N, C-alpha and C positions, 0 to 999 in steps of 0.2 A: 222673108224676115231678116239675111245675113244684110242684107242691102239697106235697110235705115239704121240696125245695129251696129254697122259701123259709119255709118253721118256719126256718131258718137267719141268723145273721150275717155279714155279709160275712166271707170269710176275712181276717182282722188281717196275716199277714206278707205280703199283697198290696200292704199300703201300702207296704214295708221298701223294696219295689224300689226309687225312686230315686234312697235312700243307698244301696244295697249295691252300684248304679253306678259312685256317686262316692266310696267307700270303694278299690270293685277297680282308681279310677284313680288311685291310689297308686303311683308307683312304682315300689315293691317290693312293690305285690301287699296285699291286702285284707290283712286279719285280723279275722276274722267268730265274733264273740265271741257272737253272738246269738241262737243255735241250741244248747240243751242236748248234742249230737248224739256219742258217742264214737271218736275217730281213735285212740285205741290200737288196738295188735295184739288181735287171740284169743287167749286164753292156749292154748300147743299141748294141753295135759289137754283144754281145749275142742273144740278143731279136731277131733282122737285119735281122741276121745268119737263126735264127727258122721260122722268119716265110717267108722270102726268100720260107723254104722247107716248109712249111706249103699243099700243092698244093701233096702230095705223097700218091698217091691213092693203089697202088703196096703194097705187103711187102718188108721190108728191108732186107738185110742178116745178120746173128747173124754171121760174120763177117768181119761188116760193111764193107762200101764204102774204093777205090781205096783213094781218098782224106783223112777219114780218118783214114783210116794203115800208110799214108803218114804221116799224122799229129804227131798221136803219137810214129811212131818213131822217127822222127824229132825231138820233145819234150824230149822225152827222154833222146836222146841222146846231148843236147844244156840245157840240164836240168841239169841231173843227170850225167852227163861227162858217158856213156856206151857207148860201140864202137861194130859194124858190125851188128849192127838192124834189121832184114829184117820186111817185114811180115810175117814170118812165127816162131816169135818173139813176140807177143804181141797179145792179144785179149780185143776186147770189151765187157764191161760186162753191167749189168745192174742196176747202184749202187753196193754198195762196199758190206754193208750188205747179200744184197741176195748170192753171192760170199759167203761168208762166212761160212753163216746159211747151203747152200749144196753140198760147196767142200768135204770133208768129205764122202759124200754119190757117187756124180762123181766119187771120186777116186773109188771108190771101197772100201772105209777101210768098216767095221764090228768088230761083235766079236771078241775077242783075237785082235784087230789091240789100236794102244796106238794112243789119239793123244794128245801133249803138247805146253800149250801157258803159259804167266808168269805167278807168283804169281795174280800181279794186269794186268786184263787184260777188255775189254770188253767183256760182258758173251754173247756174241754171236758166241764167238769160239768153249764154251762147249755146247752151243746150236749144234752148226754143229754136236758135234760129237757124244751128246745123240741123234740126228734125225738118224744116221749112225747107233747104236748101238753099236757104239768104245768105246772104252777104256777114257780114259783121265785123266789127270794130268797138275797140277802146276809147274813153277819153279822158282827156284833166278837166278842161271846159269845155258841155255839148257847144258853145257859141260860135269853136273854132274848127267845126266840122262840114265838108264839105255837104251843106243841104241836099244837092245831086241826087237822086233815090234815095236817099236817107226818107224810108219808110214808118220805122219804129223809133222813138227815142227813149231810152228808161233811165227816169230817173232814179236815185236811193235814198231818202231821208226819211230819218238816220239810217247814215250804211250798215250793210254787213261789207265786213265786218270789222270796220271802222272804226260805228260807234261817232264820225263825224255826219254833225247836220245844218243844211244850205240855210241861208238866211233864206227869209222872206223879200230881201233884195234881191237876191240872189236868181232866186222863184221866177220873180216878177222876170226879169230881165231874159231867163230861161225860156219862158211860156214866149215873152212878147216876140220873138225870134224863132221861134217854134211853127209861132203862126205864119209872121213875115214869111216862112217858106213855103208853108204845109206842109210842115214836120208834124206827128201823130204824138201826144205825149201820154204814156203811162209813167205813175210816178207811184210806187211799191214803199210805200208809207207803214207798213207792217210793223215796226218800234215806235210809232211819230207817240206811244204815249208812257214810252220809256224814255223821256229824256232828265240829265243830270246838271248838269253843267251847260244848256241852253233848253232854250224851249223851242223843241221843230212844228212848223209851222207848214199844214196841208196847201199845196195846186190848187184847191178845194178854194180857198180862203178868201173874198171879193176884193181883198188886197192883191193879190197876189196875179188873178186874172182877168180882175177888171168889170168884177163881174156876170162874166160870161163862161162857160163849160165849153165851147165849142174848141172840139181839138185839144181835151185833155180826161184822164178817167185817173182818178188811185182807186188802188188796190189798200185793202183794210181785213188784216187777221184778228181771230179772236181765240189762237194756241197764245200766242204769251202774253198777254194781257186780262184774258181771262181762267187760261190754264188748260185749257182745247183742242191743244194739239192732238191728240187723240180722237177729236168729234169731228176733228176738215170741217170745219165754219168759218167762210169770209167772203167776202162780196167787192164787189168794184159799184162808182159812183163817178159820175163825171158828162160825158158827153151822149145826150139819149142817138145821135146817130151813130155812135159808135156801137152803141149796148143793145140797143134794137138788132143789129145782125148777125150779132154777138148771140142774142137770146133766141133767135133763129136756126142758127147751127149747132147749138146748144142744146136744142128742144131737140133736133134732129139724132144727136150724140145721144140723149140719154143720157147728158152730167147735173143729174137731181141729186142736190143737196137729202137726206133722209129729213120721213117727218119728224121724226121725235130728234133728233139734230137741227131741225127750225125752231120747231118751240124750244131749246135750249136758249139758240139764238137773241132770241125774243127776251128770255130773264134776264141772260146775260149784256145785252145793251140797255137793258131799262136799269140796269142799277151799277152805281159807280164809286158804292162803296167795298166790293170785293177786289175793287182794281188797286183803290187803296191800298186795303191790305197787302195785297200782293206787291207793292211798287217800294212798302217798306222792308217787307221780304229782301226784296233783292237791294237797294239801297245799303242796308245793313252787311251783305255778303259782298256787295263792290266795296266798299269801304273797306275792310276787311282782306281783301283780295288783293287790293289795290297796294295797300301799306304793305302787304307781305312780300308782293312782289317788287318792288319800286325798293324796300329794305334788304333783297339779294338781290339787285345787283341791278334789275330792268329800266326803260324811261317809258311808258305811257307815254300814246300820242292820241289826239282827237279823245274817241272812247267818252265822248261829253255825252249820247247816250245809250240806244240800245242795251243789250244784256251783254254787252262782253266788253275785256280790257284789249290793243291792241298794244301790244308790248312785244320789244326790243331788248338787246342782249350786243346789236349791234355785230353778229354772228351771222350763220346760215341758221336760214330757223329749224330746222333739220338737226344741226348743230342742238339748238334750244332742244326739238324735240325730245330727243337724247338723253335730254342732261336732264331734263323734269321726268321723265318715265323713270330714269332710276331712281327717285325721290318720289313711284309711285302716282304723280301724278300727268296724268295727260291730258295734255292741252294737239289743236288743231295749226300746222305751219302754213303759215301767211302767203304760203304759194301757191295752196289750194282754189285762189280768189284773186290770180293774175298774176304774172312775175316781178311785179313792183312791192308782192306782198315778198317775198322774200329773205327778206333780214327781219323777217318780225314774224310770230306768234296768236292766235286770236282765243284766246282764256275765256270761257264762257261762266259766268257766275251763279249757273244754274242749278247747282247740286243743290245737295240739303244742307241744314245749317252744322248737323254732324260732317259733312264730309268738307266742309269749304275749313270748318276751324280746324281737320285733321290737315288739310293743303297749306295753310295755314303756319303751323309749327312744324312741317317740313319743310318750309323754304325759310324759316326761323333760323 
């Protein structure tokens, strides 16, 4: 077991514990803006669907029910503008982090194979490469990478942590380059429905992929848009030649979304109103926090989408974390997401209205 764990970096969030204790000592308690975990209620129609499916004594299928696959294909076409999506083009997964961590292994990658991801990125992209013993590297522009031996290219738009959005033109250029060199693209689009100052585009859109899903797969999650982080509900959509083998591997591995969760996802993907309501909540919190941070001397960069503000005071990210912890506010240091984040912090606006208001008062 140590041979596997020794491949992994130190779990970054453990380093935040002393600052969490400082923030928790504030007389009015901690305002935790470090982790983007939903805090608002699961919409009632989703809870009802889960409860109605609670009597599920049999094993669920890895590929999901017909109703689930219909819901995913319908949503992908309705919301993302994809065309000609069939059940062969979709695959439910047990939350997106599981997929990111184990994808290189499930693709059969190993020593000598390369995985690339953005310079500022979700740490699990690197973890997935390490678990597979593959090589890994970061990029600013993926088309400047050496394509030799590059087996998996991660895109992430909107970005975690920066909130940066790749335009349709940029995505089109990257997809064309990857196809020219036989590089498989997985596009992490888990924040796609949370665009504020930009309209995120999926790689599944025909303007980006030319009407073909060859060599591209999109990753989507219901954790943020439907407050379902606790349900572990996500899915893939894209190239059947990639998803077919993944389905077989995941059957052998027993990687099944629970039957009640599958029913809940059907309800969630069939309703747009709860997404609008949640977006409005986040928009108000974002506006309040952005104004307070800027008045406090922060500069906000990118942040045109997602659930985070990418903020800097032009100092070490840990100095900023310490400063805010003294105010009872906990944020994530930017270097959790790569060396390029060493002078930034990631501020989540997933706290309750009351806690966001507390943070605004303290910053003032």
